[in-house]
C-alpha positions, 0 to 999 in steps of 0.5 A: 492272235489267231485261234489254232486247232491241234489234232493229234493222231497216234500210229494206232489211231491212224492204223484204225482209220486206214482199216476203216477206210479200206473196209468202206471202200470194199463196201462201196464197191459191193454197193456199186456192183449190186447197183450195176447188176440191178440196173443191167437187169432193168436195161436187159432185153427180155424174150425168155427172161433168161438173160435178165435172170442170169445177171448177178455180181460176185466178190472175186477178191479184196476190192474186186467184184464182177458183174456178169451174165450166165448166158452164152448170148449176152455179148451178142445182145450187148453189141449186136451181130451182123444180122441183129442190132445191139440191145445194150444193157451193161454199158448204159447200166455202167454209165449210170452207176459211174455217177453213183460212184462219185456220190459213194466216194464223197460219202466215204470222204465225209465219214 
């Protein structure tokens, strides 16, 4: 005869678990946004330092964060122009943070 394990979760417990998971997802996204902002600052080219100083993140709504710069020329630094080579900072930061997202998600699943 095989050993069995029975787990009972009532609707109230399930609701609490779902609320916790949603909270953890929002926390994970906040961590990723902060990481992305910090990494973009390390990759950002520096002349006056204005681009680097302007990089930040903000919560837009539930589970939605943005990372952006507050200078008019950030896009030209990222992708270059016909007279200036690209000096990417957001794309490399995003690629690096993408790997962290998997780690954070695994942490949520294991919690």
